[in-house]
Biopython code that builds the backbone (N, CA, C, O; Angstrom):
import numpy as np
from Bio.PDB.StructureBuilder import StructureBuilder

atoms = [
    (1, "MET", "N", (7.087, 0.564, -11.036)),
    (1, "MET", "CA", (5.773, 0.663, -10.451)),
    (1, "MET", "C", (4.703, 0.575, -11.524)),
    (1, "MET", "O", (3.579, 0.165, -11.234)),
    (2, "GLY", "N", (5.016, 0.942, -12.735)),
    (2, "GLY", "CA", (4.019, 0.903, -13.794)),
    (2, "GLY", "C", (3.562, -0.507, -14.117)),
    (2, "GLY", "O", (2.403, -0.719, -14.474)),
    (3, "ILE", "N", (4.459, -1.469, -13.996)),
    (3, "ILE", "CA", (4.098, -2.852, -14.315)),
    (3, "ILE", "C", (3.232, -3.473, -13.227)),
    (3, "ILE", "O", (2.512, -4.439, -13.483)),
    (4, "SER", "N", (3.295, -2.927, -12.011)),
    (4, "SER", "CA", (2.521, -3.532, -10.925)),
    (4, "SER", "C", (1.029, -3.216, -11.023)),
    (4, "SER", "O", (0.212, -3.955, -10.474)),
    (5, "GLU", "N", (0.659, -2.142, -11.703)),
    (5, "GLU", "CA", (-0.757, -1.769, -11.779)),
    (5, "GLU", "C", (-1.613, -2.814, -12.506)),
    (5, "GLU", "O", (-2.651, -3.204, -11.972)),
    (6, "PRO", "N", (-1.228, -3.281, -13.694)),
    (6, "PRO", "CA", (-2.052, -4.316, -14.320)),
    (6, "PRO", "C", (-2.046, -5.638, -13.558)),
    (6, "PRO", "O", (-3.036, -6.370, -13.564)),
    (7, "ILE", "N", (-0.940, -5.938, -12.909)),
    (7, "ILE", "CA", (-0.874, -7.164, -12.114)),
    (7, "ILE", "C", (-1.836, -7.062, -10.927)),
    (7, "ILE", "O", (-2.563, -8.008, -10.624)),
    (8, "ALA", "N", (-1.832, -5.913, -10.266)),
    (8, "ALA", "CA", (-2.729, -5.714, -9.133)),
    (8, "ALA", "C", (-4.194, -5.723, -9.569)),
    (8, "ALA", "O", (-5.044, -6.279, -8.873)),
    (9, "ALA", "N", (-4.490, -5.114, -10.713)),
    (9, "ALA", "CA", (-5.872, -5.097, -11.203)),
    (9, "ALA", "C", (-6.340, -6.509, -11.545)),
    (9, "ALA", "O", (-7.472, -6.877, -11.234)),
    (10, "GLY", "N", (-5.496, -7.286, -12.168)),
    (10, "GLY", "CA", (-5.850, -8.672, -12.485)),
    (10, "GLY", "C", (-6.045, -9.515, -11.241)),
    (10, "GLY", "O", (-6.983, -10.308, -11.161)),
    (11, "THR", "N", (-5.171, -9.348, -10.284)),
    (11, "THR", "CA", (-5.295, -10.082, -9.022)),
    (11, "THR", "C", (-6.568, -9.690, -8.288)),
    (11, "THR", "O", (-7.271, -10.550, -7.758)),
    (12, "ALA", "N", (-6.867, -8.396, -8.254)),
    (12, "ALA", "CA", (-8.098, -7.938, -7.598)),
    (12, "ALA", "C", (-9.325, -8.512, -8.305)),
    (12, "ALA", "O", (-10.290, -8.902, -7.648)),
    (13, "GLY", "N", (-9.296, -8.567, -9.620)),
    (13, "GLY", "CA", (-10.415, -9.144, -10.364)),
    (13, "GLY", "C", (-10.636, -10.606, -10.021)),
    (13, "GLY", "O", (-11.774, -11.043, -9.848)),
    (14, "LEU", "N", (-9.560, -11.358, -9.922)),
    (14, "LEU", "CA", (-9.678, -12.769, -9.551)),
    (14, "LEU", "C", (-10.201, -12.930, -8.128)),
    (14, "LEU", "O", (-11.045, -13.786, -7.860)),
    (15, "LEU", "N", (-9.696, -12.108, -7.228)),
    (15, "LEU", "CA", (-10.138, -12.188, -5.836)),
    (15, "LEU", "C", (-11.606, -11.781, -5.681)),
    (15, "LEU", "O", (-12.327, -12.357, -4.867)),
    (16, "ILE", "N", (-12.045, -10.799, -6.454)),
    (16, "ILE", "CA", (-13.446, -10.376, -6.387)),
    (16, "ILE", "C", (-14.361, -11.526, -6.789)),
    (16, "ILE", "O", (-15.417, -11.723, -6.188)),
    (17, "GLU", "N", (-13.960, -12.281, -7.798)),
    (17, "GLU", "CA", (-14.763, -13.436, -8.212)),
    (17, "GLU", "C", (-14.809, -14.502, -7.121)),
    (17, "GLU", "O", (-15.838, -15.151, -6.929)),
    (18, "LYS", "N", (-13.701, -14.684, -6.409)),
    (18, "LYS", "CA", (-13.616, -15.756, -5.415)),
    (18, "LYS", "C", (-14.218, -15.387, -4.056)),
    (18, "LYS", "O", (-14.968, -16.174, -3.479)),
    (19, "ILE", "N", (-13.890, -14.174, -3.532)),
    (19, "ILE", "CA", (-14.313, -13.854, -2.169)),
    (19, "ILE", "C", (-15.276, -12.673, -2.084)),
    (19, "ILE", "O", (-15.827, -12.416, -1.014)),
    (20, "GLY", "N", (-15.493, -11.955, -3.172)),
    (20, "GLY", "CA", (-16.423, -10.829, -3.158)),
    (20, "GLY", "C", (-15.712, -9.485, -3.035)),
    (20, "GLY", "O", (-14.614, -9.387, -2.487)),
    (21, "ALA", "N", (-16.367, -8.463, -3.557)),
    (21, "ALA", "CA", (-15.756, -7.133, -3.611)),
    (21, "ALA", "C", (-15.537, -6.546, -2.217)),
    (21, "ALA", "O", (-14.484, -5.966, -1.952)),
    (22, "ALA", "N", (-16.507, -6.686, -1.334)),
    (22, "ALA", "CA", (-16.382, -6.093, 0.005)),
    (22, "ALA", "C", (-15.185, -6.671, 0.745)),
    (22, "ALA", "O", (-14.442, -5.936, 1.397)),
    (23, "ASP", "N", (-14.995, -7.979, 0.648)),
    (23, "ASP", "CA", (-13.852, -8.601, 1.336)),
    (23, "ASP", "C", (-12.522, -8.158, 0.745)),
    (23, "ASP", "O", (-11.540, -8.010, 1.472)),
    (24, "VAL", "N", (-12.481, -7.945, -0.574)),
    (24, "VAL", "CA", (-11.245, -7.468, -1.202)),
    (24, "VAL", "C", (-10.884, -6.092, -0.655)),
    (24, "VAL", "O", (-9.716, -5.826, -0.372)),
    (25, "PHE", "N", (-11.883, -5.210, -0.503)),
    (25, "PHE", "CA", (-11.611, -3.884, 0.041)),
    (25, "PHE", "C", (-11.175, -3.953, 1.502)),
    (25, "PHE", "O", (-10.271, -3.226, 1.915)),
    (26, "VAL", "N", (-11.806, -4.814, 2.277)),
    (26, "VAL", "CA", (-11.440, -4.948, 3.693)),
    (26, "VAL", "C", (-10.025, -5.481, 3.830)),
    (26, "VAL", "O", (-9.221, -4.916, 4.571)),
    (27, "TRP", "N", (-9.708, -6.571, 3.119)),
    (27, "TRP", "CA", (-8.372, -7.152, 3.223)),
    (27, "TRP", "C", (-7.308, -6.227, 2.647)),
    (27, "TRP", "O", (-6.221, -6.106, 3.211)),
    (28, "GLY", "N", (-7.611, -5.574, 1.533)),
    (28, "GLY", "CA", (-6.658, -4.637, 0.938)),
    (28, "GLY", "C", (-6.360, -3.466, 1.860)),
    (28, "GLY", "O", (-5.204, -3.077, 2.028)),
    (29, "GLY", "N", (-7.409, -2.904, 2.458)),
    (29, "GLY", "CA", (-7.216, -1.801, 3.396)),
    (29, "GLY", "C", (-6.454, -2.223, 4.632)),
    (29, "GLY", "O", (-5.621, -1.475, 5.143)),
    (30, "SER", "N", (-6.738, -3.424, 5.114)),
    (30, "SER", "CA", (-6.024, -3.938, 6.289)),
    (30, "SER", "C", (-4.541, -4.131, 5.994)),
    (30, "SER", "O", (-3.689, -3.784, 6.813)),
    (31, "MET", "N", (-4.238, -4.685, 4.824)),
    (31, "MET", "CA", (-2.830, -4.874, 4.457)),
    (31, "MET", "C", (-2.131, -3.534, 4.284)),
    (31, "MET", "O", (-0.968, -3.391, 4.662)),
    (32, "GLU", "N", (-2.825, -2.549, 3.717)),
    (32, "GLU", "CA", (-2.228, -1.233, 3.536)),
    (32, "GLU", "C", (-1.901, -0.586, 4.881)),
    (32, "GLU", "O", (-0.835, 0.010, 5.039)),
    (33, "MET", "N", (-2.805, -0.698, 5.844)),
    (33, "MET", "CA", (-2.542, -0.148, 7.176)),
    (33, "MET", "C", (-1.384, -0.869, 7.848)),
    (33, "MET", "O", (-0.554, -0.230, 8.496)),
    (34, "LEU", "N", (-1.312, -2.183, 7.708)),
    (34, "LEU", "CA", (-0.217, -2.945, 8.303)),
    (34, "LEU", "C", (1.130, -2.538, 7.719)),
    (34, "LEU", "O", (2.099, -2.355, 8.455)),
    (35, "VAL", "N", (1.190, -2.397, 6.410)),
    (35, "VAL", "CA", (2.439, -1.992, 5.762)),
    (35, "VAL", "C", (2.835, -0.587, 6.208)),
    (35, "VAL", "O", (4.011, -0.331, 6.465)),
    (36, "ALA", "N", (1.864, 0.330, 6.305)),
    (36, "ALA", "CA", (2.165, 1.692, 6.762)),
    (36, "ALA", "C", (2.722, 1.673, 8.180)),
    (36, "ALA", "O", (3.683, 2.385, 8.471)),
    (37, "LEU", "N", (2.137, 0.872, 9.064)),
    (37, "LEU", "CA", (2.648, 0.782, 10.436)),
    (37, "LEU", "C", (4.067, 0.242, 10.473)),
    (37, "LEU", "O", (4.902, 0.740, 11.228)),
    (38, "VAL", "N", (4.344, -0.765, 9.669)),
    (38, "VAL", "CA", (5.689, -1.345, 9.635)),
    (38, "VAL", "C", (6.688, -0.327, 9.110)),
    (38, "VAL", "O", (7.762, -0.151, 9.686)),
    (39, "VAL", "N", (6.332, 0.350, 8.005)),
    (39, "VAL", "CA", (7.265, 1.305, 7.398)),
    (39, "VAL", "C", (7.539, 2.471, 8.334)),
    (39, "VAL", "O", (8.690, 2.884, 8.481)),
    (40, "PHE", "N", (6.497, 3.014, 8.974)),
    (40, "PHE", "CA", (6.709, 4.155, 9.858)),
    (40, "PHE", "C", (7.356, 3.752, 11.179)),
    (40, "PHE", "O", (7.703, 4.628, 11.972)),
    (41, "SER", "N", (7.526, 2.479, 11.438)),
    (41, "SER", "CA", (8.248, 2.063, 12.644)),
    (41, "SER", "C", (9.762, 2.138, 12.459)),
    (41, "SER", "O", (10.504, 2.067, 13.439)),
    (42, "PHE", "N", (10.235, 2.282, 11.213)),
    (42, "PHE", "CA", (11.667, 2.431, 10.974)),
    (42, "PHE", "C", (12.104, 3.828, 11.381)),
    (42, "PHE", "O", (11.511, 4.810, 10.933)),
    (43, "PRO", "N", (13.133, 3.941, 12.224)),
    (43, "PRO", "CA", (13.553, 5.264, 12.708)),
    (43, "PRO", "C", (13.982, 6.211, 11.589)),
    (43, "PRO", "O", (13.706, 7.408, 11.671)),
    (44, "PHE", "N", (14.647, 5.710, 10.549)),
    (44, "PHE", "CA", (15.129, 6.611, 9.503)),
    (44, "PHE", "C", (13.985, 7.185, 8.673)),
    (44, "PHE", "O", (14.166, 8.214, 8.022)),
    (45, "ILE", "N", (12.840, 6.563, 8.676)),
    (45, "ILE", "CA", (11.673, 7.123, 7.991)),
    (45, "ILE", "C", (10.894, 8.018, 8.948)),
    (45, "ILE", "O", (10.466, 9.109, 8.569)),
    (46, "ARG", "N", (10.712, 7.572, 10.164)),
    (46, "ARG", "CA", (9.956, 8.339, 11.151)),
    (46, "ARG", "C", (10.629, 9.675, 11.456)),
    (46, "ARG", "O", (9.944, 10.670, 11.693)),
    (47, "ASN", "N", (11.966, 9.708, 11.452)),
    (47, "ASN", "CA", (12.709, 10.922, 11.807)),
    (47, "ASN", "C", (13.197, 11.705, 10.598)),
    (47, "ASN", "O", (14.054, 12.577, 10.741)),
    (48, "PHE", "N", (12.682, 11.422, 9.428)),
    (48, "PHE", "CA", (13.126, 12.088, 8.195)),
    (48, "PHE", "C", (12.743, 13.565, 8.220)),
    (48, "PHE", "O", (11.598, 13.922, 8.500)),
    (49, "LYS", "N", (13.725, 14.415, 7.921)),
    (49, "LYS", "CA", (13.481, 15.862, 7.793)),
    (49, "LYS", "C", (14.126, 16.321, 6.485)),
    (49, "LYS", "O", (15.343, 16.226, 6.323)),
    (50, "PRO", "N", (13.312, 16.818, 5.554)),
    (50, "PRO", "CA", (13.889, 17.257, 4.280)),
    (50, "PRO", "C", (14.799, 18.472, 4.470)),
    (50, "PRO", "O", (14.618, 19.273, 5.388)),
    (51, "GLU", "N", (15.763, 18.581, 3.590)),
    (51, "GLU", "CA", (16.660, 19.729, 3.652)),
    (51, "GLU", "C", (15.917, 20.979, 3.209)),
    (51, "GLU", "O", (15.047, 20.927, 2.339)),
    (52, "GLU", "N", (16.271, 22.096, 3.818)),
    (52, "GLU", "CA", (15.651, 23.361, 3.432)),
    (52, "GLU", "C", (16.231, 23.818, 2.100)),
    (52, "GLU", "O", (17.427, 23.678, 1.845)),
    (53, "LYS", "N", (15.366, 24.364, 1.260)),
    (53, "LYS", "CA", (15.832, 24.877, -0.031)),
    (53, "LYS", "C", (16.488, 26.236, 0.161)),
    (53, "LYS", "O", (16.020, 27.080, 0.925)),
    (54, "ARG", "N", (17.583, 26.413, -0.559)),
    (54, "ARG", "CA", (18.287, 27.696, -0.495)),
    (54, "ARG", "C", (17.991, 28.469, -1.761)),
    (54, "ARG", "O", (17.932, 27.894, -2.848)),
    (55, "SER", "N", (17.808, 29.747, -1.628)),
    (55, "SER", "CA", (17.508, 30.558, -2.806)),
    (55, "SER", "C", (18.712, 31.283, -3.342)),
    (55, "SER", "O", (18.606, 32.005, -4.333)),
]
sb = StructureBuilder()
sb.init_structure("model")
sb.init_model(0)
sb.init_chain("A")
sb.init_seg("    ")
for serial, (resi, resn, name, xyz) in enumerate(atoms, 1):
    if name == "N":
        sb.init_residue(resn, " ", resi, " ")
    sb.init_atom(name, np.array(xyz, "f"), 0.0, 1.0, " ", f" {name:<3s}", serial, name[0])
structure = sb.get_structure()
């Protein structure tokens, strides 16, 4: 995940030059919501219950 941060920052910089900052935020937020909806539609994620800690 550490390597993806500079790649994402560079890509965002290029997109800001091409389409503008407001559009980058709108499209980025839209993609984030779409990915969250897809991920939470998986039953094994939606029904996840962590184990209780024993003392």
